[in-house]
MARBA-3410 file (N, C-alpha, C, O; in Angstrom, 1 decimal):
200
-19.7,-25.0,-8.8,-19.8,-24.2,-7.6,-21.3,-24.0,-7.3,-22.2,-24.2,-8.2 ~ -21.7,-23.7,-6.1,-23.1,-23.5,-5.7,-23.7,-22.3,-6.4,-23.1,-21.5,-7.0 ~ -25.1,-22.3,-6.4,-25.8,-21.3,-7.1,-25.6,-19.9,-6.4,-25.2,-19.9,-5.2 ~ -25.9,-18.8,-7.1,-25.8,-17.5,-6.5,-26.8,-17.3,-5.4,-27.9,-18.0,-5.4 ~ -26.5,-16.5,-4.5,-27.4,-16.2,-3.3,-28.7,-15.5,-3.8,-28.6,-14.5,-4.5
-29.8,-16.0,-3.4,-31.1,-15.5,-3.8,-31.3,-14.2,-3.0,-30.9,-14.1,-1.8 ~ -31.9,-13.2,-3.6,-32.2,-11.9,-2.9,-33.0,-12.1,-1.6,-32.9,-11.3,-0.7 ~ -33.9,-13.2,-1.6,-34.7,-13.4,-0.4,-34.0,-14.2,0.7,-34.6,-14.4,1.8 ~ -32.8,-14.6,0.4,-32.1,-15.4,1.4,-31.8,-14.6,2.7,-31.4,-13.5,2.6 ~ -31.9,-15.3,3.8,-31.7,-14.6,5.1,-30.8,-15.5,6.0,-31.0,-16.7,6.0
-29.9,-14.9,6.8,-29.1,-15.7,7.7,-28.9,-14.8,8.9,-28.5,-13.6,8.8 ~ -29.1,-15.3,10.1,-28.9,-14.6,11.4,-27.6,-15.0,12.0,-27.4,-16.1,12.4 ~ -26.6,-14.0,12.0,-25.3,-14.3,12.5,-25.1,-13.7,13.9,-23.9,-13.6,14.4 ~ -26.1,-13.2,14.6,-25.9,-12.5,15.9,-25.3,-13.5,16.9,-24.5,-13.0,17.8 ~ -25.6,-14.7,16.9,-25.1,-15.7,17.9,-23.9,-16.4,17.4,-23.3,-17.2,18.2
-23.4,-16.1,16.2,-22.2,-16.8,15.7,-20.9,-16.2,16.3,-20.8,-15.0,16.5 ~ -20.0,-17.1,16.6,-18.7,-16.7,17.0,-17.7,-16.9,15.9,-17.5,-18.0,15.4 ~ -17.1,-15.8,15.5,-16.3,-15.8,14.2,-14.9,-15.3,14.6,-14.7,-14.3,15.3 ~ -13.9,-16.0,14.0,-12.5,-15.6,14.1,-12.0,-15.1,12.8,-12.2,-15.7,11.7 ~ -11.4,-13.9,12.8,-10.9,-13.3,11.6,-9.4,-13.2,11.8,-8.9,-12.6,12.8
-8.6,-13.7,10.8,-7.1,-13.8,10.9,-6.5,-13.1,9.7,-6.8,-13.5,8.5 ~ -5.7,-12.1,9.9,-5.0,-11.4,8.8,-3.8,-10.6,9.5,-4.0,-9.9,10.5 ~ -2.7,-10.8,8.9,-1.5,-10.1,9.5,-1.4,-8.7,9.1,-0.6,-7.9,9.8 ~ -2.2,-8.2,8.2,-2.1,-6.8,7.8,-3.2,-6.0,8.5,-4.4,-6.3,8.4 ~ -2.8,-5.1,9.4,-3.7,-4.3,10.2,-4.9,-3.7,9.5,-6.0,-4.0,9.8
-4.6,-2.9,8.4,-5.8,-2.3,7.7,-6.7,-3.3,7.1,-7.9,-3.1,7.1 ~ -6.1,-4.4,6.5,-7.0,-5.4,5.9,-7.8,-6.1,7.0,-9.0,-6.5,6.7 ~ -7.2,-6.4,8.1,-7.9,-7.0,9.3,-9.1,-6.1,9.7,-10.2,-6.6,10.0 ~ -8.8,-4.7,9.7,-9.9,-3.8,10.1,-11.0,-3.9,9.1,-12.2,-3.9,9.5 ~ -10.7,-3.9,7.8,-11.8,-3.9,6.8,-12.6,-5.2,6.9,-13.8,-5.1,6.9
-11.9,-6.3,7.0,-12.6,-7.6,7.0,-13.4,-7.7,8.3,-14.6,-8.2,8.2 ~ -12.9,-7.2,9.4,-13.7,-7.2,10.6,-14.9,-6.3,10.5,-16.0,-6.7,11.0 ~ -14.8,-5.1,9.9,-16.0,-4.2,9.7,-17.0,-4.9,8.9,-18.2,-4.8,9.1 ~ -16.6,-5.6,7.8,-17.5,-6.2,6.9,-18.3,-7.3,7.7,-19.5,-7.4,7.6 ~ -17.6,-8.1,8.4,-18.2,-9.2,9.1,-19.1,-8.7,10.2,-20.2,-9.2,10.4
-18.7,-7.7,10.9,-19.6,-7.0,11.9,-20.8,-6.5,11.3,-21.9,-6.5,11.9 ~ -20.7,-6.0,10.1,-21.8,-5.5,9.4,-22.9,-6.5,9.1,-24.0,-6.2,8.8 ~ -22.5,-7.8,9.1,-23.5,-8.9,8.9,-24.2,-9.2,10.2,-25.1,-10.1,10.2 ~ -23.9,-8.5,11.2,-24.6,-8.7,12.5,-23.9,-9.6,13.5,-24.5,-9.9,14.5 ~ -22.7,-9.9,13.2,-21.9,-10.8,14.1,-21.5,-10.0,15.4,-20.9,-8.9,15.3
-21.9,-10.5,16.5,-21.6,-9.8,17.8,-20.3,-10.3,18.5,-19.6,-9.6,19.1 ~ -20.0,-11.6,18.3,-18.8,-12.2,18.9,-17.8,-12.4,17.8,-17.7,-13.5,17.2 ~ -17.0,-11.4,17.6,-15.9,-11.4,16.6,-14.6,-11.3,17.3,-14.3,-10.3,18.0 ~ -13.7,-12.2,17.0,-12.4,-12.2,17.6,-11.4,-12.0,16.4,-11.6,-12.6,15.3 ~ -10.3,-11.3,16.7,-9.3,-11.0,15.7,-8.0,-11.5,16.1,-7.6,-11.6,17.2
-7.2,-11.9,15.0,-5.8,-12.4,15.3,-5.0,-11.8,14.1,-5.4,-11.9,12.9 ~ -3.8,-11.4,14.5,-2.8,-10.9,13.5,-1.7,-11.8,13.1,-1.0,-11.6,12.2 ~ -1.7,-13.0,13.9,-0.7,-14.0,13.6,-1.4,-15.4,13.7,-2.4,-15.5,14.4 ~ -0.8,-16.3,13.0,-1.3,-17.7,13.2,-1.2,-18.2,14.6,-2.0,-18.9,15.2 ~ 0.0,-17.8,15.3,0.2,-18.2,16.7,-0.9,-17.7,17.5,-1.4,-18.4,18.4
-1.4,-16.4,17.3,-2.5,-15.8,18.1,-3.8,-16.6,17.8,-4.6,-16.9,18.7 ~ -4.0,-16.9,16.6,-5.2,-17.6,16.2,-5.2,-19.0,16.8,-6.3,-19.5,17.3 ~ -4.1,-19.7,16.9,-4.0,-21.0,17.5,-4.4,-21.0,19.0,-5.0,-21.9,19.5 ~ -3.9,-19.9,19.6,-4.2,-19.8,21.1,-5.7,-19.6,21.2,-6.3,-20.2,22.1 ~ -6.4,-18.8,20.4,-7.8,-18.6,20.5,-8.6,-19.9,20.2,-9.6,-20.2,20.8
-8.1,-20.7,19.2,-8.8,-21.9,18.8,-8.7,-22.9,19.9,-9.6,-23.7,20.1 ~ -7.6,-22.9,20.7,-7.5,-23.8,21.8,-8.3,-23.5,23.0,-8.6,-24.3,23.9 ~ -8.8,-22.2,23.1,-9.5,-21.8,24.3,-11.0,-21.4,24.0,-11.7,-21.2,25.0 ~ -11.4,-21.4,22.8,-12.8,-20.9,22.5,-13.3,-21.7,21.3,-12.6,-22.2,20.4 ~ -14.6,-21.9,21.3,-15.3,-22.6,20.2,-15.8,-21.6,19.2,-16.5,-20.6,19.6
-15.5,-21.9,17.9,-15.9,-20.9,16.9,-17.0,-21.6,15.9,-17.1,-22.8,15.9 ~ -17.7,-20.7,15.2,-18.7,-21.2,14.2,-18.1,-21.0,12.8,-18.6,-21.7,11.9 ~ -17.2,-20.1,12.7,-16.6,-19.8,11.4,-15.2,-19.1,11.6,-15.0,-18.4,12.5 ~ -14.3,-19.4,10.6,-13.0,-18.8,10.6,-12.9,-18.2,9.2,-13.1,-18.9,8.2 ~ -12.5,-16.9,9.1,-12.1,-16.3,7.9,-10.7,-15.9,8.0,-10.3,-15.1,8.9
-9.8,-16.4,7.1,-8.4,-16.2,7.2,-7.8,-15.7,5.9,-8.1,-16.2,4.8 ~ -6.8,-14.8,6.0,-6.0,-14.5,4.8,-5.1,-15.6,4.6,-4.8,-16.4,5.5 ~ -4.6,-15.7,3.4,-3.7,-16.8,3.0,-2.2,-16.4,3.1,-1.4,-17.1,3.8 ~ -1.8,-15.3,2.5,-0.4,-14.8,2.5,-0.1,-14.1,3.8,-0.4,-13.0,4.0 ~ 0.7,-14.9,4.6,1.2,-14.3,5.8,2.6,-14.8,6.1,3.0,-15.9,5.7
3.5,-14.0,6.7,4.9,-14.4,7.0,4.9,-15.5,8.0,4.0,-15.6,8.8 ~ 6.0,-16.1,8.1,6.3,-17.2,9.1,5.4,-18.4,8.8,5.8,-19.4,8.3 ~ 4.1,-18.3,9.3,3.2,-19.4,9.0,2.0,-18.8,8.3,1.4,-17.8,8.7 ~ 1.7,-19.4,7.1,0.6,-18.8,6.3,-0.8,-19.5,6.6,-0.9,-20.4,7.4 ~ -1.8,-19.0,5.8,-3.1,-19.5,6.1,-3.3,-21.0,5.7,-4.1,-21.6,6.3
-2.5,-21.5,4.8,-2.6,-22.9,4.4,-2.1,-23.7,5.6,-2.7,-24.7,5.9 ~ -1.0,-23.4,6.1,-0.4,-24.1,7.3,-1.4,-24.0,8.5,-1.5,-25.0,9.2 ~ -2.0,-22.9,8.6,-3.0,-22.8,9.7,-4.1,-23.7,9.6,-4.5,-24.4,10.5 ~ -4.7,-23.8,8.4,-5.9,-24.6,8.2,-5.5,-26.1,8.3,-6.3,-26.9,8.8 ~ -4.3,-26.5,7.8,-3.9,-27.8,8.0,-3.7,-28.2,9.4,-4.0,-29.3,9.9
-3.2,-27.3,10.2,-3.0,-27.5,11.7,-4.4,-27.6,12.3,-4.7,-28.5,13.1 ~ -5.3,-26.7,11.9,-6.7,-26.7,12.5,-7.4,-28.0,12.2,-8.0,-28.6,13.1 ~ -7.3,-28.5,11.0,-8.0,-29.8,10.7,-7.4,-31.0,11.4,-8.2,-31.9,11.7 ~ -6.2,-31.0,11.8,-5.6,-32.1,12.4,-5.4,-31.9,14.0,-5.5,-32.9,14.7 ~ -5.2,-30.7,14.4,-4.9,-30.5,15.8,-5.8,-29.4,16.5,-5.5,-29.0,17.6
-6.9,-29.0,15.8,-7.7,-27.9,16.3,-8.7,-28.3,17.4,-9.5,-27.5,17.9 ~ -8.7,-29.6,17.8,-9.6,-30.1,18.9,-10.9,-30.4,18.3,-11.3,-30.0,17.2 ~ -11.7,-31.2,19.0,-12.9,-31.8,18.5,-14.0,-30.7,18.3,-14.9,-30.9,17.4 ~ -13.9,-29.6,19.0,-14.9,-28.5,18.8,-14.6,-27.6,17.6,-15.6,-27.0,17.1 ~ -13.4,-27.5,17.2,-13.1,-26.6,16.1,-12.5,-27.2,14.8,-12.5,-26.5,13.8
-12.1,-28.4,14.8,-11.4,-28.9,13.6,-12.4,-29.1,12.5,-11.9,-29.2,11.3 ~ -13.7,-29.2,12.7,-14.7,-29.4,11.7,-15.4,-28.1,11.2,-16.2,-28.2,10.3 ~ -15.0,-27.0,11.8,-15.8,-25.8,11.5,-15.4,-25.3,10.1,-14.3,-25.5,9.6 ~ -16.3,-24.5,9.5,-16.1,-24.0,8.2,-15.0,-22.9,8.2,-14.9,-22.1,9.1 ~ -14.1,-23.0,7.1,-13.1,-22.0,7.0,-13.2,-21.4,5.6,-13.2,-22.1,4.6
-13.2,-20.0,5.5,-13.2,-19.3,4.3,-11.8,-18.6,4.2,-11.4,-17.9,5.1 ~ -11.1,-18.9,3.1,-9.8,-18.3,2.9,-9.9,-17.1,1.9,-10.6,-17.2,1.0 ~ -9.1,-16.1,2.2,-9.1,-14.9,1.4,-7.7,-14.8,0.8,-6.7,-14.8,1.5 ~ -7.7,-14.6,-0.5,-6.4,-14.6,-1.2,-6.4,-13.6,-2.4,-7.4,-13.3,-3.0 ~ -5.2,-13.1,-2.6,-5.0,-12.2,-3.8,-4.5,-13.0,-5.0,-4.5,-12.4,-6.1
-4.2,-14.2,-4.8,-3.7,-15.1,-5.9,-4.8,-16.1,-6.3,-5.1,-17.0,-5.5 ~ -5.3,-15.9,-7.5,-6.4,-16.8,-7.9,-6.1,-17.7,-9.1,-7.0,-18.1,-9.8 ~ -4.9,-18.0,-9.3,-4.5,-19.0,-10.3,-5.2,-20.3,-9.9,-5.4,-20.6,-8.7 ~ -5.6,-21.1,-10.9,-6.3,-22.4,-10.7,-5.4,-23.3,-9.8,-6.0,-24.0,-8.9 ~ -4.1,-23.3,-10.0,-3.3,-24.2,-9.1,-3.3,-23.7,-7.7,-3.2,-24.6,-6.8
-3.4,-22.4,-7.4,-3.4,-21.9,-6.1,-4.8,-22.3,-5.4,-4.8,-22.6,-4.3 ~ -5.8,-22.1,-6.2,-7.2,-22.4,-5.6,-7.2,-23.9,-5.3,-7.8,-24.3,-4.2 ~ -6.7,-24.8,-6.1,-6.6,-26.2,-5.8,-5.8,-26.5,-4.5,-6.2,-27.3,-3.7 ~ -4.7,-25.7,-4.4,-3.9,-25.9,-3.2,-4.7,-25.5,-1.9,-4.6,-26.2,-0.9 ~ -5.5,-24.4,-2.0,-6.3,-24.0,-0.9,-7.4,-25.0,-0.6,-7.7,-25.3,0.6
-8.0,-25.5,-1.7,-9.0,-26.5,-1.5,-8.5,-27.8,-0.8,-9.0,-28.4,0.1 ~ -7.3,-28.2,-1.3,-6.6,-29.4,-0.8,-6.1,-29.3,0.6,-5.8,-30.2,1.3 ~ -6.0,-28.0,1.1,-5.6,-27.8,2.5,-6.8,-28.0,3.5,-6.6,-28.2,4.7 ~ -8.0,-28.0,3.0,-9.2,-28.3,3.8,-10.1,-27.1,4.0,-10.9,-27.1,4.9 ~ -10.0,-26.1,3.1,-10.9,-24.9,3.2,-12.3,-25.3,2.6,-12.4,-26.2,1.8
-13.3,-24.5,3.1,-14.6,-24.7,2.5,-14.8,-23.9,1.3,-15.4,-24.3,0.3 ~ -14.3,-22.6,1.3,-14.4,-21.7,0.2,-13.3,-20.8,0.1,-12.6,-20.6,1.1 ~ -13.1,-20.2,-1.0,-12.0,-19.2,-1.2,-12.7,-17.9,-1.8,-13.5,-18.0,-2.7 ~ -12.3,-16.8,-1.2,-12.7,-15.5,-1.7,-11.6,-14.7,-2.2,-10.5,-14.6,-1.5 ~ -11.7,-14.1,-3.4,-10.6,-13.4,-4.0,-10.6,-11.9,-3.5,-11.7,-11.3,-3.3
-9.4,-11.4,-3.3,-9.3,-10.0,-3.0,-9.4,-9.2,-4.3,-9.0,-9.7,-5.3 ~ -9.8,-7.9,-4.2,-10.4,-7.3,-3.0,-11.8,-7.8,-2.8,-12.6,-8.1,-3.7 ~ -12.1,-8.1,-1.5,-13.4,-8.7,-1.1,-14.5,-7.7,-1.2,-14.3,-6.5,-1.1 ~ -15.7,-8.1,-1.5,-16.9,-7.3,-1.5,-17.8,-7.9,-0.4,-17.9,-9.2,-0.3 ~ -18.6,-7.1,0.3,-19.5,-7.7,1.3,-20.5,-8.7,0.7,-20.8,-9.7,1.3
-21.0,-8.4,-0.5,-21.9,-9.3,-1.2,-21.3,-10.7,-1.4,-21.9,-11.7,-1.0 ~ -20.1,-10.8,-1.9,-19.5,-12.1,-2.2,-19.2,-12.8,-0.9,-19.4,-14.0,-0.8 ~ -18.7,-12.1,0.1,-18.3,-12.7,1.4,-19.6,-13.3,2.0,-19.6,-14.4,2.6 ~ -20.7,-12.5,2.0,-21.9,-13.0,2.6,-22.5,-14.2,1.8,-23.0,-15.1,2.5 ~ -22.3,-14.2,0.5,-22.7,-15.4,-0.3,-22.0,-16.7,0.2,-22.5,-17.7,0.4
-20.6,-16.5,0.4,-19.8,-17.6,0.9,-20.3,-18.1,2.3,-20.3,-19.3,2.5 ~ -20.5,-17.1,3.1,-21.0,-17.5,4.5,-22.3,-18.2,4.4,-22.5,-19.2,5.2 ~ -23.2,-17.7,3.6,-24.5,-18.4,3.4,-24.4,-19.8,2.9,-25.0,-20.7,3.4 ~ -23.5,-20.0,1.9,-23.3,-21.3,1.3,-22.7,-22.3,2.4,-23.1,-23.4,2.5 ~ -21.8,-21.7,3.2,-21.2,-22.5,4.3,-22.3,-23.0,5.3,-22.3,-24.1,5.7
-23.2,-22.1,5.6,-24.2,-22.4,6.6,-25.2,-23.4,6.1,-25.8,-24.2,6.9 ~ -25.4,-23.5,4.8,-26.5,-24.4,4.3,-25.9,-25.6,3.5,-26.6,-26.6,3.2 ~ -24.6,-25.7,3.3,-24.0,-26.8,2.5,-24.1,-28.1,3.3,-24.1,-28.2,4.5 ~ -24.1,-29.2,2.5,-24.3,-30.5,3.1,-23.1,-31.4,2.7,-23.3,-32.7,2.7 ~ -22.0,-30.9,2.3,-20.9,-31.7,1.9,-20.4,-32.5,3.2,-20.3,-32.0,4.3
-20.0,-33.7,2.9,-19.5,-34.6,4.0,-18.1,-34.1,4.4,-17.4,-33.5,3.6 ~ -17.7,-34.4,5.6,-16.4,-34.1,6.1,-15.5,-35.4,5.9,-15.9,-36.5,6.4 ~ -14.4,-35.3,5.1,-13.6,-36.4,4.8,-12.4,-36.4,5.7,-11.7,-35.4,5.9 ~ -12.0,-37.6,6.2,-10.8,-37.8,6.9,-10.1,-39.0,6.4,-10.6,-40.1,6.4 ~ -8.8,-38.8,5.9,-8.0,-39.9,5.5,-6.5,-39.5,5.8,-6.3,-38.4,6.3
-5.6,-40.3,5.4,-4.2,-40.1,5.7,-3.7,-38.8,5.0,-2.8,-38.1,5.5 ~ -4.2,-38.5,3.8,-3.7,-37.4,3.0,-4.6,-36.2,3.0,-4.1,-35.1,2.4 ~ -5.8,-36.3,3.5,-6.7,-35.1,3.5,-7.7,-35.1,4.6,-8.2,-36.2,5.0 ~ -7.9,-34.0,5.2,-8.9,-33.8,6.2,-9.6,-32.5,5.9,-9.0,-31.4,5.8 ~ -10.9,-32.5,5.6,-11.7,-31.3,5.3,-13.0,-31.7,4.6,-13.3,-32.9,4.5
-13.7,-30.7,4.2,-15.0,-30.9,3.5,-14.8,-31.7,2.2,-13.7,-31.5,1.5 ~ -15.7,-32.5,1.8,-15.6,-33.2,0.5,-15.3,-32.2,-0.6,-15.9,-31.1,-0.8 ~ -14.2,-32.5,-1.4,-13.8,-31.5,-2.4,-14.7,-31.5,-3.6,-14.5,-30.7,-4.6 ~ -15.6,-32.5,-3.7,-16.6,-32.5,-4.8,-17.8,-31.7,-4.4,-18.4,-32.0,-3.4 ~ -18.2,-30.7,-5.3,-19.4,-30.0,-5.0,-20.6,-30.7,-5.6,-21.7,-30.4,-5.1
-20.4,-31.6,-6.5,-21.5,-32.3,-7.1,-21.3,-33.8,-6.9,-20.2,-34.3,-6.9 ~ -22.4,-34.5,-6.8,-22.4,-35.9,-6.6,-22.4,-36.6,-8.0,-23.4,-37.3,-8.3 ~ -21.4,-36.5,-8.7,-21.3,-37.1,-10.1,-20.2,-38.2,-10.2,-19.9,-38.5,-11.3 ~ -19.7,-38.6,-9.1,-18.7,-39.6,-9.1,-17.3,-39.0,-9.5,-17.2,-37.8,-9.5 ~ -16.3,-39.9,-9.8,-15.0,-39.4,-10.1,-15.0,-38.6,-11.4,-15.8,-38.8,-12.2
-14.0,-37.8,-11.6,-13.9,-37.1,-12.9,-13.8,-38.1,-14.1,-13.3,-39.2,-13.9 ~ -14.3,-37.7,-15.3,-14.3,-38.6,-16.4,-12.9,-39.0,-16.8,-12.0,-38.2,-16.7 ~ -12.8,-40.2,-17.1,-11.5,-40.8,-17.5,-10.6,-41.3,-16.4,-9.5,-41.7,-16.6 ~ -11.2,-41.2,-15.1,-10.5,-41.8,-14.0,-11.3,-42.8,-13.3,-12.5,-42.9,-13.5 ~ -10.6,-43.7,-12.5,-11.4,-44.8,-11.9,-11.8,-44.3,-10.5,-12.6,-45.1,-9.8
-11.4,-43.2,-10.0,-11.7,-42.7,-8.7,-10.8,-43.3,-7.6,-10.2,-44.4,-7.9 ~ -10.7,-42.7,-6.5,-9.8,-43.2,-5.4,-10.5,-43.6,-4.2,-9.9,-44.0,-3.2 ~ -11.9,-43.5,-4.2,-12.6,-43.8,-3.0,-13.2,-45.2,-3.1,-13.4,-45.7,-4.2 ~ -13.3,-45.9,-1.9,-13.8,-47.3,-1.9,-15.2,-47.4,-2.5,-15.6,-48.5,-3.0 ~ -16.0,-46.3,-2.4,-17.4,-46.4,-2.9,-17.6,-45.9,-4.3,-18.7,-45.8,-4.8
-16.5,-45.5,-5.0,-16.5,-45.0,-6.3,-16.8,-46.2,-7.3,-16.2,-47.2,-7.2 ~ -17.8,-46.0,-8.1,-18.1,-47.0,-9.1,-17.2,-46.8,-10.3,-16.7,-45.7,-10.5 ~ -16.9,-47.9,-11.0,-16.0,-47.8,-12.2,-16.6,-46.9,-13.2,-17.9,-46.7,-13.3 ~ -15.8,-46.2,-14.0,-16.3,-45.3,-15.0,-17.1,-45.9,-16.1,-18.1,-45.4,-16.6 ~ -16.8,-47.2,-16.4,-17.5,-47.9,-17.4,-18.3,-49.1,-16.7,-17.7,-49.8,-15.9
-19.5,-49.3,-17.1,-20.3,-50.3,-16.5,-20.2,-51.6,-17.4,-20.5,-51.5,-18.6 ~ -19.8,-52.7,-16.8,-19.7,-53.9,-17.5,-21.0,-54.7,-17.5,-22.0,-54.2,-17.2 ~ -20.9,-56.0,-17.9,-22.0,-56.8,-18.0,-22.5,-57.1,-16.5,-21.7,-57.2,-15.6 ~ -23.8,-57.4,-16.4,-24.3,-57.7,-15.1,-23.7,-59.0,-14.6,-23.6,-60.0,-15.3 ~ -23.3,-59.1,-13.3,-22.7,-60.3,-12.8,-23.8,-61.3,-12.3,-23.6,-62.5,-12.3
-24.9,-60.7,-11.9,-26.1,-61.6,-11.5,-27.4,-61.0,-12.1,-27.4,-59.7,-12.3 ~ -28.4,-61.8,-12.3,-29.6,-61.2,-12.9,-30.3,-60.3,-11.9,-30.2,-60.5,-10.7 ~ -31.0,-59.3,-12.5,-31.7,-58.4,-11.6,-33.0,-59.0,-11.1,-33.4,-58.7,-10.0 ~ -33.6,-59.9,-11.9,-34.8,-60.6,-11.4,-34.7,-62.1,-11.7,-34.0,-62.5,-12.5 ~ -35.5,-62.8,-10.9,-35.5,-64.2,-11.0,-36.4,-64.6,-12.2,-37.1,-63.7,-12.7
-36.3,-65.9,-12.7,-37.1,-66.3,-13.8,-38.6,-66.2,-13.5,-39.4,-65.8,-14.4 ~ -39.0,-66.5,-12.2,-40.4,-66.4,-11.8,-40.9,-64.9,-11.9,-42.0,-64.7,-12.4 ~ -40.0,-64.0,-11.5,-40.4,-62.6,-11.5,-40.6,-62.1,-13.0,-41.5,-61.3,-13.3 ~ -39.7,-62.5,-13.8,-39.8,-62.2,-15.3,-41.1,-62.8,-15.9,-41.8,-62.1,-16.6 ~ -41.4,-64.0,-15.5,-42.6,-64.7,-16.0,-43.9,-63.9,-15.6,-44.8,-63.8,-16.3
-43.9,-63.5,-14.3,-45.0,-62.7,-13.8,-45.2,-61.4,-14.6,-46.3,-61.0,-14.8 ~ -44.1,-60.8,-14.9,-44.2,-59.6,-15.7,-44.8,-59.8,-17.1,-45.4,-58.9,-17.7 ~ -44.5,-61.0,-17.6,-44.9,-61.3,-19.0,-46.4,-61.7,-19.1,-47.0,-61.6,-20.2 ~ -47.0,-62.1,-18.0,-48.4,-62.5,-18.0,-49.4,-61.3,-18.3,-49.1,-60.2,-17.8 ~ -50.4,-61.5,-19.0,-51.4,-60.4,-19.2,-52.0,-60.0,-17.9,-52.3,-60.8,-17.1
-52.2,-58.7,-17.8,-52.9,-58.2,-16.6,-54.4,-58.5,-16.6,-55.0,-58.5,-17.6 ~ -54.9,-58.8,-15.4,-56.3,-59.1,-15.3,-57.1,-57.8,-15.0,-56.7,-57.1,-14.1 ~ -58.0,-57.5,-15.9,-58.8,-56.3,-15.7,-60.2,-56.6,-15.3,-60.9,-57.4,-16.0 ~ -60.7,-56.0,-14.3,-62.1,-56.2,-13.8,-63.0,-55.1,-14.4,-62.6,-53.9,-14.3 ~ -64.1,-55.5,-14.9,-65.1,-54.5,-15.5,-66.3,-54.4,-14.6,-67.2,-53.7,-14.9
END
């Protein structure tokens, strides 16, 4: 995971347009107040995924913060829809999911849906601001393939997990074999072996 937010870090959210989605009225109020407290002037609220989809189709956002557990259509289905059908202006935007279920399997499921970050309930302004700051400065590539659309699920550039061959065309094998071609020609090697000329 990224490093903790430095005390000196600053981010200006006055011009950001943020969508907050939560089916629970009091939770939506709290989340909206927290986000407004960060200086966000253009804050739109939605209590259902259907309402959020209407907003996504008609307005361009800089950030979406969504609850996960909702009836009928949940936050996972919403983000999967967003990544595939949210339109060119919104399908790539950062999404922070808020959840009360923090089992590792659930977090992986949220990551695999295409979220940028997950925040555990009960939320605190400090943690949420850290996630927003990380989203603003992160440089992860956006991946699009048949089975996944969203930010690169690897936070570190260390290749595939140990013991696996990787699934990407640019993943190198876990074990490096013998060189297939020499790194240098015989002439280049000979030049390196000659004594250096020193002028006095």
